C-alpha positions as CSV (number, residue, x, y, z in Angstrom):
1,M,30.5,3.2,35.4
2,K,28.3,1.0,34.2
3,S,25.2,3.1,35.3
4,E,26.9,6.5,33.8
5,I,27.4,4.9,30.6
6,S,24.0,3.5,30.0
7,Q,22.3,7.0,31.1
8,Q,23.9,8.4,27.7
9,I,21.9,8.5,24.5
10,A,22.9,8.5,21.2
11,T,22.0,11.6,19.0
12,F,21.0,9.8,16.1
13,A,19.1,6.4,15.3
14,P,16.9,5.4,12.1
15,E,13.2,5.7,12.1
16,G,11.5,3.6,14.1
17,H,14.5,2.6,16.6
18,A,15.4,4.2,20.3
19,P,18.4,6.3,20.6
20,Q,21.1,3.9,21.7
21,M,24.4,5.1,24.3
22,P,27.4,6.4,22.5
23,L,29.6,4.5,20.4
24,P,32.9,4.3,22.4
25,S,35.0,5.2,19.7
26,A,35.1,8.2,16.6
27,A,35.5,5.3,14.1
28,A,33.0,3.0,15.2
29,R,30.6,6.5,14.7
30,A,31.9,6.9,11.2
31,Y,30.9,3.5,10.5
32,E,27.8,4.0,12.1
33,A,26.9,7.1,9.9
34,L,28.1,5.7,6.6
35,V,25.8,2.8,6.5
36,L,23.1,4.4,8.1
37,D,23.1,6.5,5.3
38,W,23.6,4.1,2.6
39,A,20.6,2.1,4.6
40,R,18.0,4.8,3.8
41,R,18.3,4.6,-0.3
42,P,16.3,3.0,-2.2
43,V,16.4,-1.0,-2.6
44,E,15.6,-1.4,-6.1
45,G,14.0,-4.7,-8.2
46,L,14.0,-6.5,-4.8
47,R,10.8,-8.1,-2.7
48,V,11.7,-6.7,0.8
49,A,9.5,-6.9,4.0
50,R,11.0,-5.2,7.3
51,N,10.3,-5.4,11.2
52,L,8.8,-8.6,11.4
53,P,8.9,-9.7,14.8
54,Y,10.4,-12.6,16.5
55,G,9.6,-12.0,19.8
56,T,7.8,-9.3,22.0
57,D,10.8,-6.6,22.8
58,P,11.1,-4.5,20.2
59,L,14.7,-5.5,19.4
60,Q,13.6,-8.8,18.1
61,R,12.8,-7.9,14.3
62,F,14.0,-8.4,11.3
63,D,13.8,-7.6,7.5
64,V,14.0,-10.0,4.8
65,F,15.0,-9.7,1.2
66,S,14.6,-11.9,-1.8
67,A,14.4,-11.4,-5.7
68,P,10.8,-11.7,-7.2
69,D,11.9,-14.7,-9.2
70,M,14.0,-16.7,-6.4
71,P,13.6,-20.3,-6.3
72,P,11.3,-21.5,-3.2
73,D,14.2,-23.7,-2.0
74,A,17.0,-20.9,-1.8
75,P,19.5,-20.9,0.8
76,I,18.9,-18.5,3.8
77,V,21.4,-16.0,4.7
78,V,21.3,-14.5,8.5
79,F,23.3,-11.6,8.9
80,F,23.7,-10.3,12.3
81,H,24.7,-6.4,12.8
82,G,27.6,-5.5,15.1
83,G,28.2,-2.6,17.5
84,G,30.1,-4.4,20.6
85,W,26.7,-6.4,21.9
86,T,25.6,-2.5,23.1
87,N,24.9,-1.0,20.0
88,G,23.9,-1.3,16.2
89,Y,21.1,-1.3,14.6
90,K,19.9,-4.1,11.9
91,E,19.9,-1.6,9.0
92,Y,23.6,-2.2,9.6
93,V,23.0,-4.6,7.1
94,T,20.7,-3.1,4.5
95,F,23.6,-2.0,2.2
96,M,24.5,-5.5,1.2
97,A,20.4,-6.6,0.1
98,A,21.2,-7.2,-3.8
99,N,24.6,-8.1,-3.4
100,V,23.7,-11.5,-1.3
101,V,20.2,-12.1,-3.4
102,A,22.5,-11.7,-6.5
103,T,24.2,-15.0,-5.2
104,G,20.7,-16.8,-5.3
105,C,19.9,-16.5,-1.8
106,I,17.5,-14.9,0.7
107,L,19.2,-12.0,3.0
108,V,17.7,-12.2,6.5
109,A,18.9,-9.0,8.8
110,P,17.7,-9.2,12.3
111,G,17.6,-7.0,15.4
112,Y,19.1,-8.6,18.9
113,R,18.5,-7.4,22.3
114,L,21.8,-5.1,23.4
115,A,23.5,-4.9,26.5
116,P,23.8,-3.5,28.9
117,A,19.7,-3.7,29.6
118,A,20.1,-7.6,28.3
119,A,23.4,-8.8,28.6
120,L,24.8,-11.7,27.1
121,P,23.4,-14.6,26.8
122,A,20.2,-12.6,25.4
123,A,21.7,-11.8,21.9
124,L,23.3,-15.5,21.3
125,L,19.3,-17.0,22.7
126,D,17.7,-14.3,20.0
127,G,19.7,-15.6,17.4
128,A,18.7,-18.9,18.5
129,D,14.6,-17.9,18.7
130,L,15.2,-16.5,15.2
131,L,16.1,-19.9,13.6
132,A,13.0,-21.4,15.1
133,A,10.6,-18.7,13.9
134,L,12.0,-18.4,11.0
135,P,9.3,-21.1,8.8
136,V,6.6,-19.4,10.7
137,V,7.1,-15.4,10.6
138,L,8.7,-15.3,7.1
139,P,6.2,-13.9,4.4
140,D,4.6,-16.5,2.0
141,W,6.7,-15.2,-0.8
142,A,10.1,-16.2,1.1
143,T,9.1,-19.3,3.2
144,G,9.8,-21.7,0.4
145,C,9.2,-25.8,0.1
146,A,7.2,-26.9,3.1
147,D,8.5,-30.3,2.4
148,T,12.2,-29.4,1.8
149,A,14.9,-28.6,4.7
150,R,16.3,-25.2,4.1
151,R,20.1,-24.3,4.0
152,I,21.0,-21.7,6.3
153,V,24.0,-19.8,6.3
154,L,24.6,-17.5,9.3
155,A,27.3,-14.8,9.1
156,G,27.8,-11.5,10.6
157,H,30.0,-8.4,11.6
158,S,32.5,-8.2,14.4
159,A,29.8,-8.5,17.4
160,G,27.4,-10.1,14.8
161,G,30.2,-12.1,13.8
162,H,30.6,-13.5,17.0
163,L,26.8,-14.4,17.2
164,A,26.7,-16.4,14.1
165,A,29.7,-18.6,14.8
166,L,28.6,-19.1,18.4
167,L,25.2,-20.3,17.1
168,A,26.9,-22.8,14.6
169,L,29.3,-24.1,17.4
170,R,26.3,-24.8,20.0
171,P,23.7,-27.0,18.0
172,D,22.2,-27.7,21.5
173,L,20.9,-24.4,22.0
174,V,19.4,-24.1,18.7
175,A,17.6,-27.1,18.9
176,L,16.1,-26.5,22.8
177,A,14.8,-23.3,20.8
178,G,12.8,-25.2,18.5
179,A,15.2,-24.9,15.3
180,N,17.2,-28.1,13.4
181,P,20.7,-27.6,14.0
182,D,21.4,-29.7,10.8
183,D,19.8,-26.7,8.4
184,I,22.9,-24.8,9.4
185,V,24.9,-25.1,6.2
186,G,27.9,-22.8,6.8
187,C,29.0,-19.9,8.4
188,L,31.0,-16.9,7.5
189,P,31.7,-14.3,10.1
190,I,33.8,-11.4,9.4
191,S,36.3,-9.4,12.2
192,G,34.4,-12.0,14.5
193,I,35.3,-11.6,18.4
194,F,35.7,-15.1,19.2
195,D,37.8,-15.3,23.0
196,L,36.2,-12.4,25.4
197,H,39.1,-13.4,27.7
198,H,41.1,-10.6,28.9
199,P,43.5,-10.9,32.3
200,A,43.5,-7.5,33.1
201,P,41.4,-5.1,30.7
202,A,42.5,-1.3,31.1
203,H,39.9,0.9,32.6
204,G,37.7,2.7,29.7
205,S,39.2,-0.1,26.6
206,L,36.8,-2.0,25.0
207,E,37.9,-5.3,26.8
208,A,37.0,-3.5,29.9
209,R,33.4,-2.8,28.5
210,V,32.9,-6.3,28.0
211,Y,33.2,-7.1,31.7
212,E,31.2,-4.2,32.9
213,M,28.3,-4.2,30.3
214,V,28.1,-6.9,28.3
215,L,28.4,-10.1,30.1
216,G,25.6,-10.6,32.5
217,P,26.7,-11.8,36.4
218,D,25.8,-15.3,35.7
219,T,28.2,-15.5,32.6
220,D,31.6,-16.0,32.3
221,D,33.9,-15.2,29.1
222,A,34.8,-18.8,28.3
223,L,30.9,-19.8,27.8
224,M,30.4,-16.7,25.4
225,S,33.6,-17.3,23.6
226,P,33.7,-19.1,20.5
227,L,37.2,-20.7,20.6
228,C,35.7,-22.8,24.0
229,W,33.1,-24.5,21.4
230,T,35.2,-25.6,18.8
231,R,35.1,-29.0,19.4
232,G,33.4,-31.7,17.0
233,N,32.0,-28.7,15.2
234,R,30.1,-30.0,11.8
235,V,29.6,-26.5,10.4
236,P,32.0,-25.8,7.3
237,M,33.3,-22.2,8.0
238,V,35.0,-19.3,6.6
239,L,37.0,-16.7,8.5
240,G,38.0,-13.4,7.7
241,W,39.5,-10.1,8.9
242,G,40.9,-6.9,8.2
243,E,45.0,-6.6,7.5
244,H,44.4,-3.3,9.8
245,D,41.6,-4.5,12.5
246,S,42.8,-5.0,16.5
247,V,45.2,-7.5,17.8
248,R,41.8,-9.0,19.8
249,V,40.1,-9.6,16.8
250,A,43.0,-10.6,14.9
251,L,44.3,-12.8,17.1
252,S,41.0,-14.5,17.8
253,N,40.6,-15.2,14.4
254,Q,44.1,-17.1,13.9
255,R,43.5,-19.0,16.9
256,M,39.9,-19.5,16.0
257,A,41.2,-21.0,12.7
258,S,43.9,-23.3,13.8
259,L,41.1,-24.9,16.4
260,L,38.7,-25.3,13.6
261,K,40.6,-26.8,11.3
262,A,41.2,-29.5,13.3
263,Q,37.8,-30.7,13.4
264,G,35.6,-32.2,11.2
265,A,34.2,-29.8,9.5
266,P,36.3,-27.6,6.6
267,C,37.3,-24.3,7.3
268,A,39.4,-21.6,5.6
269,A,40.0,-17.8,6.8
270,F,41.1,-14.8,4.7
271,V,43.0,-11.1,5.9
272,E,41.4,-8.7,3.4
273,P,44.3,-6.5,2.3
274,G,45.0,-2.9,4.0
275,A,41.3,-3.0,5.7
276,D,40.9,-2.2,9.4
277,H,37.9,-3.1,11.4
278,F,35.2,-1.2,9.5
279,Q,36.1,-1.8,6.4
280,T,35.9,-5.6,6.4
281,H,32.3,-4.9,6.0
282,T,31.9,-1.6,4.3
283,R,33.9,-2.8,1.2
284,L,31.1,-5.2,0.5
285,R,29.5,-3.3,-1.0
286,D,31.4,-4.3,-4.0
287,P,29.0,-7.3,-5.5
288,A,32.3,-8.2,-7.0
289,H,33.8,-8.6,-3.4
290,A,35.3,-12.1,-2.9
291,W,33.3,-12.7,0.3
292,Y,30.0,-13.1,-2.2
293,G,31.9,-15.8,-4.0
294,R,32.5,-18.1,-0.9
295,L,28.7,-17.4,0.3
296,A,27.5,-18.6,-2.9
297,G,30.1,-21.5,-2.4
298,I,29.0,-22.7,0.8
299,A,25.2,-21.6,0.6
300,H,24.7,-23.6,-2.9
301,H,27.1,-26.5,-3.0
302,G,28.9,-26.8,0.7
303,T,32.1,-26.0,-0.8
304,V,34.6,-24.0,1.5
305,P,37.7,-22.0,-0.5
306,I,41.2,-22.7,0.4
307,G,42.8,-20.0,2.6
C-alpha cells in the first residue's frame, strides 16, 4: 500500500517545487488550493527573501518576511506548514506575512523533508537544523544585533503545529543541532496533532497513514508525540484548535493543555468557535484575529493570556 500511494503525484505544485502525492481528502485539497492562491498574490510593502537554504535537500529551504524599518532585535516567528508530514509547501504560510510583521516580528516560513521519502524524525531534525542555521543564513537585513540573543517563537498548523511543539519540548535536540534552546520564548501551535498513538487504526484512515507512511521503521509513535515530552517544560505555550476540528486533534490538545499546565511554564488553550481543521489556519488572513495578539504578547513580553 505504501508504495502505491507514494507513486501517485498531485496535479499542481507551486513554481519551483516538485509535485507531491495527492492529499487524502477533498477538504485538504480545497484548503491547499485556497492558501496557494493567496500565496501567488503580491506581497506589498515588505522585505522578502525566498528559497534560502539551510540544508542540501531541495525541501530544506525557507522564506523570510520583514518590514523595511524592523528593529534589529525583532523576534523571529518560525511557522511550519501542515500537510500530514507527507504533503505541504512553505507557501501555505505566505498569506500570514503582513499580519505577522504587523506584530513587530519577522516571519520565517520553512519547508522540511516529507514522508514517506523521509519519514519522521526527518522533519523534526530539519526544524532543529533550521534554528541552528538562522543566524548564518538569514539575509543581512534580518540578522539582528550580533550581541543580542534573538527571541524565537515556534508556531505551525496541523503537522506543523506538531513539529513546533515537539521542537519546543525537545531542547536536547535543539542544542545538539547547534542552536540555543533558551532563544525559544514561546510556542503557538494551531490544530496540532500531539498524540500519534492509535491502538487499531482503520484501513485507509489518517491514523493508519501515520503508521504506514509517516513513522520511520525505528521510530515509535510515543517518541514522536509531544504529549510524551511535556514534563519539565519551560517554554510558554498557547494552544488553539477548532470547535469542529477532528476528535483526534481536539482530544490531544485537551490532554496536552492539562499536562502543560502542570509544568512550570505558563500555558493557555483556546477553541476557535465554528472552525474546522483548516479554518483555524485560513481565518488568520484577518489581521484582527486574536491569534496575532497572543503572538505579540509572547514574542515581545513573554506573556500568555488566560485561556
